[in-house]
ZATIMAR-234656 format. One record per residue: residue number from 0; residue in three letters; x, y, z of N, C-alpha, C, O in turn. Coordinates in steps of 0.02 Angstrom, whole numbers, plus 32768, in hexadecimal, padded with zeros to 4 digits. Example, Ala and Ser with C-alpha at 12.3 -4.5 7.8 and 13.67 -1.06 7.14 Angstrom:
ZATIMAR-234656
R   kolmi   marlum    n_X    n_Y    n_Z   ca_X   ca_Y   ca_Z    c_X    c_Y    c_Z    o_X    o_Y    o_Z
R       0      ala   8294   7EE4   8186   8267   7F1F   8186   8294   7F5B   8186   82C8   7F5A   81A7
R       1      ser   8282   7F90   8162   82AC   7FCB   8165   8285   8002   818A   829E   8039   8192
***
This chain:
ZATIMAR-234656
R   kolmi   marlum    n_X    n_Y    n_Z   ca_X   ca_Y   ca_Z    c_X    c_Y    c_Z    o_X    o_Y    o_Z
R       0      met   AA8F   11B4   E12D   AA7B   1179   E108   AAB7   114C   E0FC   AAB3   110F   E104
R       1      ala   AAEF   116B   E0EA   AB2B   1143   E0DC   AB43   1120   E11B   AB5C   10E7   E118
R       2      lys   AB3C   1141   E155   AB51   1122   E193   AB26   10E5   E1A4   AB3F   10B1   E1B9
R       3      leu   AAE4   10EB   E199   AAB7   10B3   E1A6   AAC6   1078   E178   AAC0   103F   E18D
R       4      ala   AADA   1086   E13A   AAE9   1051   E10A   AB32   103A   E110   AB48   1010   E0E9
R       5      ala   AB56   1056   E13F   AB9D   1046   E14A   ABC6   1051   E10B   ABF1   1029   E0F9
R       6      leu   ABB9   108A   E0E9   ABDE   109C   E0AD   AC16   10CC   E0BE   AC0D   10F8   E0E8
R       7      glu   AC4E   10C3   E09E   AC85   10F3   E0A5   AC88   111A   E064   AC9E   1100   E031
R       8      leu   AC71   1158   E067   AC6D   1181   E02A   AC9D   11BC   E02E   ACA7   11D9   E064
R       9      ala   ACBA   11CD   DFF6   ACE1   120A   DFF1   ACB1   1245   DFF3   AC76   123C   DFE4
R      10      pro   ACC9   1280   E004   AC9C   12BA   E007   AC76   12C6   DFC5   AC3B   12D8   DFC7
R      11      ala   AC96   12BC   DF8D   AC74   12C6   DF4C   AC3D   1292   DF42   AC08   12A1   DF28
R      12      glu   AC4B   1254   DF56   AC19   121F   DF50   ABDE   122C   DF7E   ABA4   1221   DF6B
R      13      ser   ABED   1244   DFBA   ABB8   1253   DFEA   AB8B   128B   DFCF   AB4E   1287   DFD5
R      14      glu   ABA8   12BD   DFB1   AB82   12F4   DF93   AB56   12DB   DF59   AB1C   12EF   DF54
R      15      ala   AB72   12B1   DF2F   AB4C   1296   DEF6   AB12   126B   DF0F   AADA   1270   DEF5
R      16      leu   AB1E   1241   DF40   AAEA   1216   DF5C   AAB3   123F   DF7C   AA78   122F   DF75
R      17      ser   AAC6   1274   DF9E   AA95   12A0   DFBD   AA67   12BF   DF88   AA2B   12C3   DF92
R      18      gly   AA84   12D5   DF51   AA5C   12F2   DF1B   AA2D   12BF   DEFC   A9F4   12CF   DEEC
R      19      gln   AA45   1282   DEF3   AA1B   124D   DED6   A9E1   123C   DF04   A9A9   1233   DEEC
R      20      leu   A9EE   1236   DF44   A9B9   1225   DF74   A985   125E   DF77   A949   1251   DF7C
R      21      thr   A99D   129C   DF75   A96F   12D5   DF74   A942   12D2   DF37   A906   12DF   DF3C
R      22      ser   A95E   12C2   DEFD   A938   12BC   DEC0   A902   1286   DEC5   A8CA   128F   DEAE
R      23      ile   A914   124E   DEE2   A8E4   1216   DEEA   A8AA   122C   DF17   A870   1220   DF06
R      24      val   A8BA   124C   DF4E   A885   1263   DF7C   A858   1296   DF59   A81B   1295   DF62
R      25      glu   A875   12C3   DF32   A84E   12F5   DF0E   A81E   12D4   DEDC   A7E6   12EC   DED3
R      26      his   A833   129E   DEBB   A807   127A   DE8D   A7CB   125C   DEB3   A793   1260   DE9B
R      27      phe   A7D8   1240   DEED   A7A0   1224   DF14   A771   125B   DF2C   A735   1251   DF2E
R      28      glu   A78D   1294   DF3F   A763   12CC   DF54   A738   12E5   DF1A   A6FE   12F8   DF24
R      29      ala   A753   12E4   DEDD   A72C   12F9   DEA2   A6F1   12CA   DE96   A6BD   12DF   DE7F
R      30      leu   A6FA   128A   DEA6   A6C3   125A   DE9C   A688   126A   DECA   A64F   125A   DEB9
R      31      arg   A695   1288   DF03   A65F   129A   DF31   A632   12D0   DF14   A5F8   12D7   DF29
R      32      glu   A64B   12F5   DEE4   A625   132C   DEC6   A5F3   1315   DE91   A5CA   133D   DE7B
R      33      ile   A5F5   12D6   DE7D   A5C7   12BC   DE4B   A582   12B6   DE6A   A57A   1294   DE9D
R      34      pro   A54F   12D5   DE4D   A50B   12D0   DE68   A4F3   1288   DE65   A501   1263   DE35
R      35      asp   A4CE   1273   DE98   A4B5   122F   DE9C   A489   121D   DE60   A487   11E3   DE4C
R      36      gly   A466   124E   DE45   A439   1242   DE0C   A45D   122B   DDCD   A43E   120D   DDA2
R      37      leu   A49D   1239   DDC8   A4C4   1225   DD8D   A4E0   11DF   DD93   A4F8   11C2   DD62
R      38      leu   A4DD   11C3   DDCF   A4F8   1180   DDD9   A4C3   114C   DDCB   A489   1154   DDDD
R      39      glu   A4D7   1116   DDAB   A4A9   10E0   DD9C   A49D   10B6   DDDB   A4C9   10AF   DE05
R      40      glu   A461   109C   DDE1   A452   106F   DE18   A478   102E   DE0E   A47F   1016   DDD5
R      41      ala   A491   1012   DE43   A4B4   0FD3   DE3F   A482   0F9B   DE31   A44D   0F97   DE50
R      42      ala   A492   0F71   DE02   A467   0F39   DDF1   A468   0F06   DE29   A49D   0EF8   DE45
R      43      asp   A42E   0EEB   DE3A   A42C   0EB6   DE6C   A442   0E75   DE4C   A421   0E5A   DE21
R      44      gly   A47B   0E5D   DE62   A496   0E1F   DE47   A47F   0DE4   DE70   A462   0DEB   DEA6
R      45      ala   A48C   0DAB   DE57   A47C   0D6D   DE7C   A4AA   0D68   DEB8   A4E4   0D7D   DEB5
R      46      ala   A490   0D4D   DEED   A4B9   0D44   DF2A   A4F2   0D14   DF1C   A4EA   0CE3   DEF7
R      47      thr   A52A   0D21   DF3A   A563   0CF5   DF32   A558   0CB8   DF5E   A54D   0CBF   DF9A
R      48      pro   A55C   0C7C   DF41   A552   0C40   DF6A   A58C   0C38   DF9B   A5C6   0C45   DF8A
R      49      leu   A57B   0C23   DFD7   A5AE   0C19   E009   A5CB   0BD2   E004   A5A7   0BA3   DFF3
R      50      ala   A60B   0BCD   E011   A62A   0B8B   E010   A615   0B64   E04E   A60B   0B81   E083
R      51      glu   A60E   0B24   E045   A5FC   0AF9   E07D   A636   0AF4   E0AE   A670   0AEC   E09A
R      52      asp   A626   0AF9   E0EE   A65A   0AF1   E121   A673   0AA9   E121   A64C   0A7A   E123
R      53      ala   A6B4   0AA2   E11F   A6D1   0A5F   E121   A712   0A62   E149   A739   0A91   E142
R      54      val   A71D   0A30   E171   A75B   0A2C   E198   A791   0A11   E16A   A789   09DD   E14A
R      55      arg   A7C9   0A36   E168   A801   0A20   E13E   A842   0A24   E167   A848   0A4F   E193
R      56      asp   A870   09F9   E157   A8B2   09FB   E177   A8DC   0A2D   E14F   A8EE   0A20   E116
R      57      leu   A8EB   0A66   E16E   A913   0A99   E14C   A95B   0A9B   E164   A97E   0ACC   E157
R      58      ser   A971   0A68   E186   A9B6   0A67   E19C   A9E4   0A62   E15F   A9D3   0A42   E12E
R      59      pro   AA1E   0A82   E164   AA4A   0A85   E129   AA69   0A42   E116   AA7F   0A3A   E0DD
R      60      gly   AA6C   0A14   E143   AA88   09D2   E133   AAD2   09CD   E141   AAF4   0A00   E149
R      61      pro   AAEB   0990   E146   AB30   0986   E15A   AB63   099F   E126   AB99   09B5   E139
R      62      leu   AB53   099D   E0E7   AB83   09B3   E0B4   AB8E   09FE   E0B9   ABC7   0A16   E0B3
R      63      val   AB59   0A24   E0C3   AB5F   0A6C   E0C9   AB88   0A7D   E108   ABB6   0AA5   E105
R      64      ala   AB76   0A5E   E13F   AB9A   0A6A   E17E   ABE4   0A57   E178   AC0F   0A7A   E193
R      65      ala   ABF3   0A22   E155   AC38   0A0B   E14E   AC61   0A3B   E124   AC9E   0A40   E12D
R      66      asn   AC42   0A5F   E0F5   AC66   0A8C   E0C9   AC65   0AD5   E0E0   AC84   0AFF   E0C1
R      67      ala   AC43   0AE3   E117   AC41   0B27   E132   AC82   0B35   E158   AC9C   0B08   E179
R      68      pro   AC9C   0B72   E154   ACD8   0B82   E17A   ACCD   0B78   E1C5   ACFA   0B60   E1E8
R      69      glu   AC91   0B8C   E1DD   AC81   0B81   E224   AC35   0B78   E228   AC0F   0B9E   E20B
R      70      phe   AC21   0B45   E24D   ABDA   0B33   E251   ABCC   0B1D   E299   ABEF   0AF1   E2B3
R      71      ala   AB9A   0B3B   E2B9   AB8C   0B29   E2FE   AB41   0B2A   E30B   AB1F   0B59   E2F7
R      72      his   AB27   0AF8   E32C   AAE1   0AF4   E340   AAB1   0AFD   E305   AA7C   0B1C   E30B
R      73      gly   AAC4   0AE2   E2CB   AA99   0AE5   E291   AA9B   0B28   E26B   AA70   0B34   E241
R      74      his   AACD   0B52   E279   AAD2   0B94   E259   AB19   0BA1   E242   AB49   0B87   E25E
R      75      phe   AB1F   0BCA   E20D   AB60   0BE1   E1F7   AB79   0C15   E228   AB52   0C3F   E23E
R      76      val   ABB8   0C13   E239   ABD6   0C45   E265   ABFD   0C74   E239   AC29   0C60   E213
R      77      val   ABED   0CB5   E23F   AC0E   0CE8   E216   AC2B   0D1D   E243   AC14   0D27   E27B
R      78      pro   AC5F   0D41   E22C   AC7C   0D75   E255   AC4D   0DB2   E25A   AC28   0DC1   E22B
R      79      arg   AC4F   0DD3   E292   AC27   0E0F   E29B   AC44   0E47   E26F   AC80   0E54   E272
R      80      ile   AC1B   0E67   E247   AC33   0E9C   E21B   AC13   0EE0   E22C   AC27   0F13   E210
R      81      val   ABE2   0EE0   E258   ABC1   0F1F   E26B   ABD2   0F2F   E2B2   ABCA   0F05   E2DF
R      82      ser   ABE8   0F6C   E2BD   ABF6   0F80   E302   ABC0   0FB0   E319   AB98   0FC9   E2F0
R      83      arg   ABBD   0FBD   E358   AB8A   0FE9   E373   ABA8   102E   E385   AB93   104D   E3B6
R      84      asp   ABD8   1045   E35E   ABF8   1086   E36A   ABC7   10BE   E35C   ABD9   10F8   E363
***
C-alpha cells in the first residue's frame, strides 16, 4: 500500500500503518454480520435536479498563463514526479 501511495515509511511506521489498515478492514467485515432485518429501509428522496447543459469558456485566461512558471497549449506544465519503477 505504501509503495502504491509513493510513501517512504520507516519500518516502525510501516508496521503501525499495517495494523491500522487491518483494523479498518476488520470493522467493515463486522458490518457484514449485521442481519438485514435490523437495517432500516432507505427513504426514497426526491430526485436530484440535473443542471442544464451550457457551453462555457473554461480557458484559464491570459493572466493565469502569464503567471504560470510554464504554460503550453492551454495547460500548466509540471515536472514528472511518478516513475514506473
